[in-house]
Structures are given as structure tokens and as C-alpha cells.
A tleap script that builds the chain and sets N, CA, C and O, in Angstrom:
source leaprc.protein.ff14SB
mol = sequence {
  NMET ILE PRO ALA PRO ARG LEU ARG LEU LYS
  LYS ALA THR GLY TRP PHE ALA ALA GLY GLN
  GLU VAL ALA ALA ALA LEU ALA MET LEU SER
  ASP ALA ALA PHE LYS LEU TYR VAL PHE LEU
  CYS LEU LYS VAL ASP ARG HIE SER ALA ARG
  MET VAL TRP GLU ALA ILE ASP LEU ALA ASN
  LEU LEU GLN ARG ASP ARG GLN SER VAL THR
  ASP SER LEU GLU GLU LEU CYS ARG ARG GLU
  VAL CYS ILE ARG HIE PRO ASP ILE ASP GLY
  ARG ILE ALA SER ASP ARG PHE SER VAL GLU
  ILE CYS ASP ARG PHE TRP PRO TYR GLU LYS
  SER PRO VAL GLU GLU PHE GLY VAL ASP GLN
  ASN GLY TYR VAL ARG ARG VAL ARG GLN MET
  LEU SER GLY THR CALA
}
set mol.1.N position { -15.577 13.189 48.970 }
set mol.1.CA position { -16.008 12.383 47.980 }
set mol.1.C position { -15.029 11.558 47.214 }
set mol.1.O position { -13.955 11.943 46.750 }
set mol.2.N position { -15.703 10.035 47.130 }
set mol.2.CA position { -14.996 9.235 46.785 }
set mol.2.C position { -14.836 9.026 45.631 }
set mol.2.O position { -15.679 8.881 44.745 }
set mol.3.N position { -13.147 8.988 45.564 }
set mol.3.CA position { -12.919 9.093 43.171 }
set mol.3.C position { -13.683 7.728 43.378 }
set mol.3.O position { -14.119 6.955 44.231 }
set mol.4.N position { -13.564 7.932 42.145 }
set mol.4.CA position { -14.551 6.754 41.004 }
set mol.4.C position { -13.869 5.746 40.708 }
set mol.4.O position { -12.721 6.113 40.458 }
set mol.5.N position { -14.013 4.439 40.587 }
set mol.5.CA position { -13.196 3.212 40.543 }
set mol.5.C position { -12.634 3.361 39.226 }
set mol.5.O position { -13.371 3.742 38.317 }
set mol.6.N position { -11.251 3.072 38.978 }
set mol.6.CA position { -10.917 3.137 37.998 }
set mol.6.C position { -10.584 2.697 36.430 }
set mol.6.O position { -9.647 1.904 36.345 }
set mol.7.N position { -10.970 2.940 35.650 }
set mol.7.CA position { -11.966 2.280 34.180 }
set mol.7.C position { -11.086 0.719 33.498 }
set mol.7.O position { -9.935 1.069 33.237 }
set mol.8.N position { -11.258 -0.597 33.204 }
set mol.8.CA position { -10.102 -0.730 33.088 }
set mol.8.C position { -10.622 -2.077 31.523 }
set mol.8.O position { -11.710 -2.380 31.033 }
set mol.9.N position { -9.801 -2.330 31.359 }
set mol.9.CA position { -10.795 -2.115 29.140 }
set mol.9.C position { -10.825 -4.016 29.438 }
set mol.9.O position { -9.931 -4.540 30.104 }
set mol.10.N position { -11.523 -4.515 29.070 }
set mol.10.CA position { -11.608 -6.043 28.891 }
set mol.10.C position { -10.073 -6.324 28.236 }
set mol.10.O position { -9.098 -6.935 28.674 }
set mol.11.N position { -10.385 -5.403 26.664 }
set mol.11.CA position { -9.040 -6.531 26.009 }
set mol.11.C position { -8.605 -5.024 25.812 }
set mol.11.O position { -9.278 -3.997 25.732 }
set mol.12.N position { -6.881 -5.316 25.750 }
set mol.12.CA position { -6.127 -3.916 26.530 }
set mol.12.C position { -5.855 -4.217 24.616 }
set mol.12.O position { -5.324 -3.225 24.118 }
set mol.13.N position { -6.082 -5.170 23.747 }
set mol.13.CA position { -5.658 -4.686 22.611 }
set mol.13.C position { -7.032 -4.205 21.141 }
set mol.13.O position { -8.247 -4.402 21.100 }
set mol.14.N position { -6.506 -3.839 20.592 }
set mol.14.CA position { -7.395 -3.745 19.275 }
set mol.14.C position { -8.851 -2.763 19.622 }
set mol.14.O position { -9.974 -2.779 19.117 }
set mol.15.N position { -8.325 -2.045 20.568 }
set mol.15.CA position { -9.706 -0.873 20.264 }
set mol.15.C position { -9.176 0.315 19.938 }
set mol.15.O position { -8.003 0.670 19.816 }
set mol.16.N position { -10.405 1.000 19.787 }
set mol.16.CA position { -9.702 2.636 18.856 }
set mol.16.C position { -10.224 3.607 19.653 }
set mol.16.O position { -11.272 3.621 20.298 }
set mol.17.N position { -9.040 4.721 19.484 }
set mol.17.CA position { -9.719 5.766 20.871 }
set mol.17.C position { -11.538 6.914 19.165 }
set mol.17.O position { -11.550 7.154 17.958 }
set mol.18.N position { -12.496 7.121 20.318 }
set mol.18.CA position { -13.030 7.327 19.096 }
set mol.18.C position { -13.928 8.463 20.129 }
set mol.18.O position { -14.833 8.488 20.963 }
set mol.19.N position { -12.739 9.556 19.236 }
set mol.19.CA position { -13.729 10.881 20.221 }
set mol.19.C position { -13.474 12.236 19.344 }
set mol.19.O position { -12.803 12.037 18.332 }
set mol.20.N position { -13.837 13.384 19.533 }
set mol.20.CA position { -13.826 14.005 18.849 }
set mol.20.C position { -14.180 13.703 16.879 }
set mol.20.O position { -15.065 13.913 16.049 }
set mol.21.N position { -12.974 13.171 16.966 }
set mol.21.CA position { -13.586 13.196 15.114 }
set mol.21.C position { -14.800 12.179 14.673 }
set mol.21.O position { -15.651 12.287 13.790 }
set mol.22.N position { -14.488 10.949 15.826 }
set mol.22.CA position { -15.764 9.588 14.849 }
set mol.22.C position { -17.639 10.771 15.865 }
set mol.22.O position { -18.755 10.307 15.630 }
set mol.23.N position { -17.550 11.850 16.632 }
set mol.23.CA position { -18.331 12.268 17.139 }
set mol.23.C position { -18.616 12.932 15.621 }
set mol.23.O position { -19.236 12.314 14.755 }
set mol.24.N position { -18.018 14.420 15.409 }
set mol.24.CA position { -17.847 14.689 14.537 }
set mol.24.C position { -17.991 14.743 12.336 }
set mol.24.O position { -18.184 15.647 11.524 }
set mol.25.N position { -17.676 12.687 12.199 }
set mol.25.CA position { -18.237 12.353 11.584 }
set mol.25.C position { -19.673 11.369 11.350 }
set mol.25.O position { -20.329 10.882 10.429 }
set mol.26.N position { -19.664 11.457 13.056 }
set mol.26.CA position { -21.477 10.910 13.421 }
set mol.26.C position { -21.675 11.807 13.097 }
set mol.26.O position { -21.487 11.363 11.964 }
set mol.27.N position { -22.021 13.288 12.843 }
set mol.27.CA position { -23.316 14.507 12.873 }
set mol.27.C position { -23.710 14.999 11.559 }
set mol.27.O position { -24.663 15.726 11.280 }
set mol.28.N position { -22.348 14.211 10.378 }
set mol.28.CA position { -22.269 14.653 8.754 }
set mol.28.C position { -22.478 14.026 7.478 }
set mol.28.O position { -22.746 14.497 6.373 }
set mol.29.N position { -22.233 12.477 8.022 }
set mol.29.CA position { -22.840 11.465 7.799 }
set mol.29.C position { -24.014 10.192 7.382 }
set mol.29.O position { -24.094 9.365 8.290 }
set mol.30.N position { -24.467 10.045 6.786 }
set mol.30.CA position { -25.017 9.378 5.776 }
set mol.30.C position { -25.021 7.991 7.154 }
set mol.30.O position { -24.043 7.724 7.851 }
set mol.31.N position { -26.372 7.311 7.234 }
set mol.31.CA position { -25.649 5.458 8.015 }
set mol.31.C position { -25.028 4.945 7.776 }
set mol.31.O position { -24.264 4.363 8.546 }
set mol.32.N position { -25.023 4.859 6.066 }
set mol.32.CA position { -24.546 3.578 5.244 }
set mol.32.C position { -23.059 4.331 5.948 }
set mol.32.O position { -22.919 3.974 7.117 }
set mol.33.N position { -22.232 5.044 5.581 }
set mol.33.CA position { -21.482 6.337 4.976 }
set mol.33.C position { -20.656 6.118 6.203 }
set mol.33.O position { -19.565 5.575 6.030 }
set mol.34.N position { -20.956 6.408 7.239 }
set mol.34.CA position { -20.662 6.201 8.529 }
set mol.34.C position { -20.723 4.767 9.162 }
set mol.34.O position { -20.240 4.711 10.293 }
set mol.35.N position { -21.130 3.820 8.748 }
set mol.35.CA position { -20.286 2.638 9.348 }
set mol.35.C position { -19.874 2.407 8.982 }
set mol.35.O position { -19.137 1.756 9.722 }
set mol.36.N position { -19.276 2.274 7.285 }
set mol.36.CA position { -17.755 2.677 6.555 }
set mol.36.C position { -16.648 3.426 7.735 }
set mol.36.O position { -16.016 3.038 8.718 }
set mol.37.N position { -16.805 4.489 7.124 }
set mol.37.CA position { -15.617 4.867 8.071 }
set mol.37.C position { -15.545 4.419 9.078 }
set mol.37.O position { -14.416 4.302 9.555 }
set mol.38.N position { -16.776 3.943 9.898 }
set mol.38.CA position { -15.768 3.527 11.959 }
set mol.38.C position { -15.430 1.762 11.417 }
set mol.38.O position { -14.838 1.157 12.312 }
set mol.39.N position { -15.698 0.906 10.175 }
set mol.39.CA position { -14.802 -0.408 9.498 }
set mol.39.C position { -13.508 1.026 9.226 }
set mol.39.O position { -12.707 1.404 10.082 }
set mol.40.N position { -13.606 1.420 8.236 }
set mol.40.CA position { -12.260 1.923 8.118 }
set mol.40.C position { -11.375 2.469 9.258 }
set mol.40.O position { -10.199 2.646 8.943 }
set mol.41.N position { -11.742 2.781 10.583 }
set mol.41.CA position { -11.091 3.637 11.303 }
set mol.41.C position { -10.641 1.646 12.023 }
set mol.41.O position { -9.722 1.258 12.745 }
set mol.42.N position { -11.112 1.340 11.756 }
set mol.42.CA position { -11.189 -0.419 12.231 }
set mol.42.C position { -9.750 -0.971 12.183 }
set mol.42.O position { -8.738 -1.107 12.870 }
set mol.43.N position { -10.214 -1.184 11.081 }
set mol.43.CA position { -8.894 -1.808 10.317 }
set mol.43.C position { -8.118 -1.377 9.177 }
set mol.43.O position { -7.717 -2.164 8.320 }
set mol.44.N position { -7.828 0.302 9.155 }
set mol.44.CA position { -6.384 1.217 8.243 }
set mol.44.C position { -5.591 0.567 9.073 }
set mol.44.O position { -5.897 -0.234 9.956 }
set mol.45.N position { -4.301 1.048 8.660 }
set mol.45.CA position { -3.179 0.485 9.505 }
set mol.45.C position { -3.041 1.921 9.895 }
set mol.45.O position { -3.190 2.891 9.152 }
set mol.46.N position { -2.674 1.919 11.416 }
set mol.46.CA position { -3.081 2.867 12.381 }
set mol.46.C position { -2.462 4.360 12.440 }
set mol.46.O position { -2.896 5.498 12.617 }
set mol.47.N position { -0.709 3.490 12.096 }
set mol.47.CA position { 0.395 4.750 11.791 }
set mol.47.C position { 0.008 5.979 9.955 }
set mol.47.O position { 0.365 7.085 9.550 }
set mol.48.N position { -0.881 4.841 9.453 }
set mol.48.CA position { -0.942 6.018 8.147 }
set mol.48.C position { -2.931 6.021 7.851 }
set mol.48.O position { -3.776 6.659 7.222 }
set mol.49.N position { -2.889 5.535 8.240 }
set mol.49.CA position { -4.661 5.399 8.579 }
set mol.49.C position { -5.137 5.372 6.968 }
set mol.49.O position { -6.007 6.054 6.426 }
set mol.50.N position { -4.303 4.393 6.423 }
set mol.50.CA position { -4.228 4.200 5.166 }
set mol.50.C position { -4.729 1.915 4.738 }
set mol.50.O position { -5.105 1.153 5.628 }
set mol.51.N position { -4.636 1.714 4.023 }
set mol.51.CA position { -5.296 0.881 3.056 }
set mol.51.C position { -5.784 -0.053 2.379 }
set mol.51.O position { -6.920 -0.364 2.739 }
set mol.52.N position { -5.504 -0.441 1.808 }
set mol.52.CA position { -6.538 -1.410 0.479 }
set mol.52.C position { -6.796 -2.198 0.074 }
set mol.52.O position { -5.949 -3.079 0.217 }
set mol.53.N position { -7.846 -2.551 -0.598 }
set mol.53.CA position { -9.035 -3.417 -0.097 }
set mol.53.C position { -9.735 -4.059 -1.791 }
set mol.53.O position { -9.339 -3.428 -2.772 }
set mol.54.N position { -10.389 -4.855 -1.968 }
set mol.54.CA position { -10.304 -5.153 -3.045 }
set mol.54.C position { -11.864 -4.527 -2.799 }
set mol.54.O position { -12.231 -4.369 -1.634 }
set mol.55.N position { -13.116 -4.041 -4.331 }
set mol.55.CA position { -13.586 -3.663 -3.841 }
set mol.55.C position { -14.814 -4.522 -3.134 }
set mol.55.O position { -15.603 -4.123 -2.278 }
set mol.56.N position { -14.735 -5.758 -3.724 }
set mol.56.CA position { -16.213 -7.393 -4.008 }
set mol.56.C position { -15.881 -7.927 -2.382 }
set mol.56.O position { -16.791 -8.075 -1.567 }
set mol.57.N position { -14.241 -8.222 -2.016 }
set mol.57.CA position { -13.897 -8.314 -0.460 }
set mol.57.C position { -14.446 -7.627 0.607 }
set mol.57.O position { -14.811 -8.080 1.691 }
set mol.58.N position { -14.480 -6.085 0.053 }
set mol.58.CA position { -15.170 -4.625 1.625 }
set mol.58.C position { -16.190 -5.056 1.401 }
set mol.58.O position { -16.453 -5.701 2.416 }
set mol.59.N position { -17.453 -5.204 0.350 }
set mol.59.CA position { -19.156 -5.101 -0.089 }
set mol.59.C position { -19.110 -6.445 1.030 }
set mol.59.O position { -19.642 -6.295 2.130 }
set mol.60.N position { -18.327 -7.981 0.612 }
set mol.60.CA position { -18.656 -8.504 1.849 }
set mol.60.C position { -18.537 -9.011 2.883 }
set mol.60.O position { -19.230 -9.856 3.449 }
set mol.61.N position { -16.951 -8.115 3.387 }
set mol.61.CA position { -16.973 -7.678 4.891 }
set mol.61.C position { -18.025 -7.156 5.651 }
set mol.61.O position { -18.163 -7.508 6.823 }
set mol.62.N position { -18.938 -6.192 5.013 }
set mol.62.CA position { -19.696 -5.245 5.385 }
set mol.62.C position { -20.859 -6.354 5.158 }
set mol.62.O position { -21.612 -6.157 6.111 }
set mol.63.N position { -21.526 -7.681 4.199 }
set mol.63.CA position { -22.569 -7.507 3.578 }
set mol.63.C position { -23.456 -6.969 3.419 }
set mol.63.O position { -24.584 -7.100 3.892 }
set mol.64.N position { -22.839 -5.964 2.387 }
set mol.64.CA position { -23.026 -5.307 1.829 }
set mol.64.C position { -23.213 -4.794 0.115 }
set mol.64.O position { -22.288 -3.985 0.041 }
set mol.65.N position { -23.839 -4.810 -1.197 }
set mol.65.CA position { -23.135 -4.604 -2.602 }
set mol.65.C position { -22.383 -3.711 -2.769 }
set mol.65.O position { -22.208 -2.752 -2.017 }
set mol.66.N position { -21.522 -4.084 -4.426 }
set mol.66.CA position { -20.359 -3.580 -4.581 }
set mol.66.C position { -20.893 -2.255 -4.521 }
set mol.66.O position { -20.220 -1.467 -3.857 }
set mol.67.N position { -22.311 -1.655 -5.240 }
set mol.67.CA position { -22.590 -0.382 -5.621 }
set mol.67.C position { -22.710 0.657 -4.143 }
set mol.67.O position { -22.140 1.724 -3.913 }
set mol.68.N position { -23.207 0.253 -3.707 }
set mol.68.CA position { -23.392 0.621 -2.036 }
set mol.68.C position { -22.567 1.127 -1.353 }
set mol.68.O position { -22.668 2.141 -0.663 }
set mol.69.N position { -20.876 -0.193 -1.651 }
set mol.69.CA position { -19.932 0.955 -0.800 }
set mol.69.C position { -19.353 1.173 -1.284 }
set mol.69.O position { -18.473 1.135 -0.424 }
set mol.70.N position { -18.683 1.559 -2.423 }
set mol.70.CA position { -18.811 2.480 -3.690 }
set mol.70.C position { -19.555 4.177 -3.655 }
set mol.70.O position { -18.999 5.249 -3.892 }
set mol.71.N position { -21.238 3.854 -3.201 }
set mol.71.CA position { -21.268 4.779 -2.647 }
set mol.71.C position { -20.722 5.618 -1.563 }
set mol.71.O position { -20.130 6.698 -1.580 }
set mol.72.N position { -21.107 4.770 -0.552 }
set mol.72.CA position { -20.455 5.457 0.805 }
set mol.72.C position { -18.930 5.668 0.931 }
set mol.72.O position { -18.477 6.424 1.790 }
set mol.73.N position { -18.309 5.135 0.249 }
set mol.73.CA position { -16.995 5.886 0.220 }
set mol.73.C position { -16.601 7.254 -0.657 }
set mol.73.O position { -15.707 8.085 -0.495 }
set mol.74.N position { -17.999 7.079 -1.978 }
set mol.74.CA position { -17.805 8.508 -2.455 }
set mol.74.C position { -18.115 9.894 -1.717 }
set mol.74.O position { -17.740 11.055 -1.881 }
set mol.75.N position { -19.080 9.154 -0.718 }
set mol.75.CA position { -19.240 10.406 0.468 }
set mol.75.C position { -18.781 11.216 1.036 }
set mol.75.O position { -18.953 12.429 1.162 }
set mol.76.N position { -17.633 9.894 1.709 }
set mol.76.CA position { -16.924 9.713 2.401 }
set mol.76.C position { -15.665 10.849 1.993 }
set mol.76.O position { -15.150 11.731 2.681 }
set mol.77.N position { -15.433 10.456 0.684 }
set mol.77.CA position { -14.402 11.840 0.029 }
set mol.77.C position { -15.165 12.873 -0.787 }
set mol.77.O position { -14.476 13.680 -1.410 }
set mol.78.N position { -16.456 12.962 -0.871 }
set mol.78.CA position { -17.204 14.419 -1.252 }
set mol.78.C position { -17.205 15.027 0.308 }
set mol.78.O position { -17.289 16.255 0.281 }
set mol.79.N position { -17.146 14.578 1.408 }
set mol.79.CA position { -16.904 15.694 2.681 }
set mol.79.C position { -15.810 15.616 3.647 }
set mol.79.O position { -15.604 16.080 4.769 }
set mol.80.N position { -14.967 14.615 2.540 }
set mol.80.CA position { -12.925 15.134 3.172 }
set mol.80.C position { -13.256 14.287 4.295 }
set mol.80.O position { -13.185 14.880 5.372 }
set mol.81.N position { -13.517 13.361 4.342 }
set mol.81.CA position { -13.600 12.150 5.597 }
set mol.81.C position { -12.438 11.455 5.038 }
set mol.81.O position { -11.429 11.404 5.741 }
set mol.82.N position { -12.424 10.827 3.698 }
set mol.82.CA position { -11.134 9.566 3.641 }
set mol.82.C position { -11.009 10.311 2.106 }
set mol.82.O position { -11.923 11.108 1.893 }
set mol.83.N position { -9.613 10.108 0.576 }
set mol.83.CA position { -9.051 10.934 0.721 }
set mol.83.C position { -9.186 9.221 -0.417 }
set mol.83.O position { -8.829 8.304 0.323 }
set mol.84.N position { -9.594 8.605 -1.961 }
set mol.84.CA position { -9.044 7.922 -2.925 }
set mol.84.C position { -7.469 7.918 -3.719 }
set mol.84.O position { -7.079 8.645 -4.632 }
set mol.85.N position { -6.967 7.144 -3.213 }
set mol.85.CA position { -5.682 7.615 -3.995 }
set mol.85.C position { -5.349 6.333 -5.100 }
set mol.85.O position { -5.703 5.156 -5.034 }
set mol.86.N position { -4.417 7.135 -6.278 }
set mol.86.CA position { -4.643 5.809 -7.813 }
set mol.86.C position { -3.365 5.302 -7.455 }
set mol.86.O position { -2.398 5.388 -6.698 }
set mol.87.N position { -3.836 4.792 -8.309 }
set mol.87.CA position { -2.594 3.270 -8.711 }
set mol.87.C position { -1.842 4.112 -9.218 }
set mol.87.O position { -1.764 5.276 -9.613 }
set mol.88.N position { -1.094 2.793 -9.037 }
set mol.88.CA position { 0.619 3.245 -8.828 }
set mol.88.C position { 0.394 3.970 -10.967 }
set mol.88.O position { 0.684 5.165 -11.024 }
set mol.89.N position { 0.117 3.570 -11.899 }
set mol.89.CA position { -0.336 4.056 -12.925 }
set mol.89.C position { -1.339 5.230 -13.118 }
set mol.89.O position { -2.037 5.347 -14.125 }
set mol.90.N position { -1.352 6.452 -11.619 }
set mol.90.CA position { -2.885 7.328 -11.588 }
set mol.90.C position { -3.814 7.537 -12.393 }
set mol.90.O position { -4.195 8.410 -13.172 }
set mol.91.N position { -4.284 5.886 -11.798 }
set mol.91.CA position { -5.601 6.334 -11.873 }
set mol.91.C position { -6.479 5.594 -10.972 }
set mol.91.O position { -5.915 4.571 -10.582 }
set mol.92.N position { -7.723 5.748 -10.473 }
set mol.92.CA position { -8.448 5.061 -9.602 }
set mol.92.C position { -8.828 4.294 -10.308 }
set mol.92.O position { -9.329 4.368 -11.430 }
set mol.93.N position { -8.407 2.835 -9.118 }
set mol.93.CA position { -9.419 1.669 -10.175 }
set mol.93.C position { -10.675 1.511 -9.671 }
set mol.93.O position { -10.640 1.422 -8.444 }
set mol.94.N position { -12.022 1.425 -10.237 }
set mol.94.CA position { -13.226 0.498 -10.030 }
set mol.94.C position { -12.855 -0.962 -8.863 }
set mol.94.O position { -13.205 -1.191 -7.705 }
set mol.95.N position { -12.348 -1.408 -9.448 }
set mol.95.CA position { -12.367 -3.177 -8.992 }
set mol.95.C position { -10.917 -3.169 -7.051 }
set mol.95.O position { -10.605 -4.130 -6.347 }
set mol.96.N position { -10.518 -1.772 -6.932 }
set mol.96.CA position { -9.761 -2.030 -5.581 }
set mol.96.C position { -9.585 -0.061 -5.479 }
set mol.96.O position { -9.395 0.876 -6.254 }
set mol.97.N position { -9.871 -0.372 -3.483 }
set mol.97.CA position { -10.039 0.696 -2.872 }
set mol.97.C position { -8.744 0.658 -2.115 }
set mol.97.O position { -8.363 -0.122 -1.242 }
set mol.98.N position { -8.104 1.806 -2.726 }
set mol.98.CA position { -6.495 2.482 -1.215 }
set mol.98.C position { -7.807 3.431 -1.039 }
set mol.98.O position { -8.829 3.698 -1.671 }
set mol.99.N position { -7.118 3.821 0.315 }
set mol.99.CA position { -7.840 4.789 0.840 }
set mol.99.C position { -7.256 4.991 2.053 }
set mol.99.O position { -6.817 4.234 2.919 }
set mol.100.N position { -7.376 6.586 1.889 }
set mol.100.CA position { -6.928 7.549 3.477 }
set mol.100.C position { -7.382 8.107 4.589 }
set mol.100.O position { -7.933 9.157 4.262 }
set mol.101.N position { -7.447 7.910 5.997 }
set mol.101.CA position { -8.994 8.723 6.161 }
set mol.101.C position { -8.262 9.815 6.569 }
set mol.101.O position { -7.171 9.500 7.044 }
set mol.102.N position { -8.585 11.422 6.531 }
set mol.102.CA position { -8.226 12.297 6.302 }
set mol.102.C position { -7.965 12.454 8.388 }
set mol.102.O position { -8.493 11.983 9.395 }
set mol.103.N position { -6.680 13.540 8.001 }
set mol.103.CA position { -6.044 14.405 10.038 }
set mol.103.C position { -7.731 14.946 10.421 }
set mol.103.O position { -8.028 15.514 11.472 }
set mol.104.N position { -8.584 14.654 9.440 }
set mol.104.CA position { -9.692 16.104 10.866 }
set mol.104.C position { -10.533 14.798 11.471 }
set mol.104.O position { -11.503 15.004 12.200 }
set mol.105.N position { -9.980 13.004 11.023 }
set mol.105.CA position { -11.317 12.344 10.675 }
set mol.105.C position { -10.564 11.306 12.185 }
set mol.105.O position { -11.205 10.677 13.027 }
set mol.106.N position { -8.966 11.464 12.068 }
set mol.106.CA position { -8.240 10.306 12.769 }
set mol.106.C position { -7.645 11.018 13.682 }
set mol.106.O position { -6.811 11.913 13.541 }
set mol.107.N position { -8.247 10.454 14.902 }
set mol.107.CA position { -7.368 10.583 16.429 }
set mol.107.C position { -5.921 10.169 16.540 }
set mol.107.O position { -5.395 10.257 17.649 }
set mol.108.N position { -5.215 9.723 15.505 }
set mol.108.CA position { -4.173 9.069 15.150 }
set mol.108.C position { -2.912 9.990 14.898 }
set mol.108.O position { -3.184 10.447 13.788 }
set mol.109.N position { -1.072 10.817 15.450 }
set mol.109.CA position { -0.727 10.912 14.572 }
set mol.109.C position { 0.017 10.792 13.158 }
set mol.109.O position { 1.037 11.444 13.380 }
set mol.110.N position { 0.106 10.356 11.874 }
set mol.110.CA position { 0.445 9.770 11.119 }
set mol.110.C position { 2.384 9.691 11.102 }
set mol.110.O position { 3.326 10.321 11.581 }
set mol.111.N position { 2.162 8.559 10.274 }
set mol.111.CA position { 3.830 8.473 10.141 }
set mol.111.C position { 4.173 9.257 8.812 }
set mol.111.O position { 3.690 8.560 7.920 }
set mol.112.N position { 4.494 9.852 8.506 }
set mol.112.CA position { 4.948 11.124 7.309 }
set mol.112.C position { 4.885 9.894 6.489 }
set mol.112.O position { 4.958 8.856 7.147 }
set mol.113.N position { 4.725 9.719 4.758 }
set mol.113.CA position { 4.950 8.510 4.019 }
set mol.113.C position { 5.761 7.808 3.804 }
set mol.113.O position { 5.744 6.590 3.626 }
set mol.114.N position { 6.632 8.597 3.801 }
set mol.114.CA position { 8.171 8.326 3.645 }
set mol.114.C position { 8.463 6.768 4.877 }
set mol.114.O position { 8.650 5.552 4.848 }
set mol.115.N position { 8.326 7.896 5.808 }
set mol.115.CA position { 8.554 6.350 6.712 }
set mol.115.C position { 6.980 4.941 6.864 }
set mol.115.O position { 7.088 3.714 6.870 }
set mol.116.N position { 6.104 5.524 6.931 }
set mol.116.CA position { 5.534 4.542 6.821 }
set mol.116.C position { 5.820 3.144 5.793 }
set mol.116.O position { 5.529 1.995 6.126 }
set mol.117.N position { 6.488 3.556 4.412 }
set mol.117.CA position { 7.315 2.669 4.004 }
set mol.117.C position { 7.385 1.708 2.396 }
set mol.117.O position { 8.237 1.231 1.646 }
set mol.118.N position { 5.695 1.842 2.517 }
set mol.118.CA position { 4.785 0.420 1.750 }
set mol.118.C position { 4.188 1.334 0.641 }
set mol.118.O position { 3.378 2.227 0.890 }
set mol.119.N position { 4.733 0.990 -0.824 }
set mol.119.CA position { 4.273 0.659 -1.858 }
set mol.119.C position { 3.069 -0.078 -2.289 }
set mol.119.O position { 2.977 -0.720 -3.336 }
set mol.120.N position { 1.364 0.196 -0.614 }
set mol.120.CA position { 0.063 -1.204 -1.190 }
set mol.120.C position { 0.622 -1.682 -2.898 }
set mol.120.O position { 1.484 -2.470 -3.288 }
set mol.121.N position { -0.310 -0.806 -3.583 }
set mol.121.CA position { -0.844 -0.754 -4.149 }
set mol.121.C position { 0.192 -1.861 -5.368 }
set mol.121.O position { -0.195 -2.564 -6.301 }
set mol.122.N position { 1.273 -1.657 -4.951 }
set mol.122.CA position { 2.893 -2.336 -5.834 }
set mol.122.C position { 2.531 -3.244 -4.771 }
set mol.122.O position { 1.311 -3.135 -4.641 }
set mol.123.N position { 2.941 -4.007 -4.021 }
set mol.123.CA position { 2.764 -5.123 -3.107 }
set mol.123.C position { 1.533 -5.688 -3.169 }
set mol.123.O position { 1.411 -6.825 -2.713 }
set mol.124.N position { 0.224 -4.915 -3.823 }
set mol.124.CA position { -0.867 -6.136 -3.873 }
set mol.124.C position { -0.727 -6.058 -5.515 }
set mol.124.O position { -1.858 -6.278 -5.949 }
set mol.125.N position { 0.208 -5.832 -6.639 }
set mol.125.CA position { 0.491 -6.172 -7.863 }
set mol.125.C position { 0.961 -7.314 -8.211 }
set mol.125.O position { 0.625 -8.130 -9.070 }
set mol.126.N position { 2.164 -7.259 -7.082 }
set mol.126.CA position { 2.958 -8.175 -7.450 }
set mol.126.C position { 2.918 -9.554 -6.861 }
set mol.126.O position { 3.479 -10.526 -7.368 }
set mol.127.N position { 2.106 -9.575 -5.583 }
set mol.127.CA position { 1.679 -10.676 -4.598 }
set mol.127.C position { 0.649 -11.487 -5.760 }
set mol.127.O position { 0.321 -12.673 -5.783 }
set mol.128.N position { 0.219 -10.172 -6.865 }
set mol.128.CA position { -0.811 -10.815 -8.231 }
set mol.128.C position { 0.199 -11.799 -8.754 }
set mol.128.O position { 0.175 -12.989 -8.438 }
set mol.129.N position { 1.104 -11.256 -9.579 }
set mol.129.CA position { 1.837 -11.807 -10.169 }
set mol.129.C position { 2.964 -13.386 -10.017 }
set mol.129.O position { 3.480 -14.295 -10.667 }
set mol.130.N position { 2.800 -12.765 -8.541 }
set mol.130.CA position { 3.247 -15.096 -8.277 }
set mol.130.C position { 2.676 -15.358 -7.817 }
set mol.130.O position { 3.158 -16.374 -7.317 }
set mol.131.N position { 1.294 -15.183 -7.286 }
set mol.131.CA position { 0.343 -16.113 -7.958 }
set mol.131.C position { -0.763 -17.092 -9.183 }
set mol.131.O position { -1.460 -18.091 -9.363 }
set mol.132.N position { -0.271 -15.979 -9.684 }
set mol.132.CA position { -0.710 -15.942 -11.053 }
set mol.132.C position { 0.600 -16.411 -11.751 }
set mol.132.O position { 0.191 -16.768 -12.856 }
set mol.133.N position { 2.423 -16.681 -11.717 }
set mol.133.CA position { 2.587 -17.605 -11.454 }
set mol.133.C position { 3.438 -16.981 -12.599 }
set mol.133.O position { 4.116 -17.719 -13.314 }
set mol.134.N position { 3.399 -14.932 -12.881 }
set mol.134.CA position { 3.991 -14.253 -14.292 }
set mol.134.C position { 5.177 -13.781 -13.307 }
set mol.134.O position { 5.531 -12.618 -13.498 }
set mol.135.N position { 5.763 -14.389 -12.420 }
set mol.135.CA position { 7.172 -13.241 -12.065 }
set mol.135.C position { 8.111 -13.541 -12.555 }
set mol.135.O position { 9.129 -12.866 -12.405 }
savepdb mol mol.pdb
quit
């Protein structure tokens, strides 16, 4: 038997491990929610599976309206694929998404939050203050 040639990536960086986690999501999500899930998988921090987006920016990146992105995110949360985290004041903002992909649907081991060490909501708030000149 001749061994199969070893597969090599065309680009060694920027790829995402799409295994049983992605297959499980494919079987249970609508097309729109699955597209959002794959987008999140490609864009979130690999160590924490977290990211913060402005709602309108995310809609523009996906070439969809804001409501359809919100509906897809609600489906991801309802099916426990993702978690929306509250802002620093404890509320869920409608204009900003702080999202974490749940362990069952994330192929990488996550660092503990304290190791991650970034308060993304606080960071975004401070940058806004700096840009508006009220820092």
C-alpha cells in the first residue's frame, strides 16, 4: 500500500479547526445563524472565544441588516452556542455585542478569564472617551 501524500496548508496562518463542533452547529442552526457562527469562529480571540462588536459594524461586515444579525445572535444564544455578556454596568447593550462561543461549540481550550485579562467593554469605553476628548 502506498501512503497518501501529506497534506499541506496553502497558508499556514489564519485557519480555523472545523471539526465536530462545527458539524454539531450545522445540524441545529438556521442558515443565517450558522453563517454568523462561522464568522464568529473566524474572528473571535482564539484563547477566550470572545469578542466585542458594534452591532452596525457586524451587520455591515456580514452584509446584512442589524435586525437579522440580532435575530441570528438570539438563535445562537437560545441554542446555547454562544453567550452574550453584559456591559460593565450589568446590562445587555442593544448597540454592541459582547459574545463568547460556548465550550461545546469551540474546538480550542479556553484560557481562564483572569488569564485573558482584558476588560473589552471597559477598553471600548475608554477608547470612545479618548476619541471624544472627554478622557
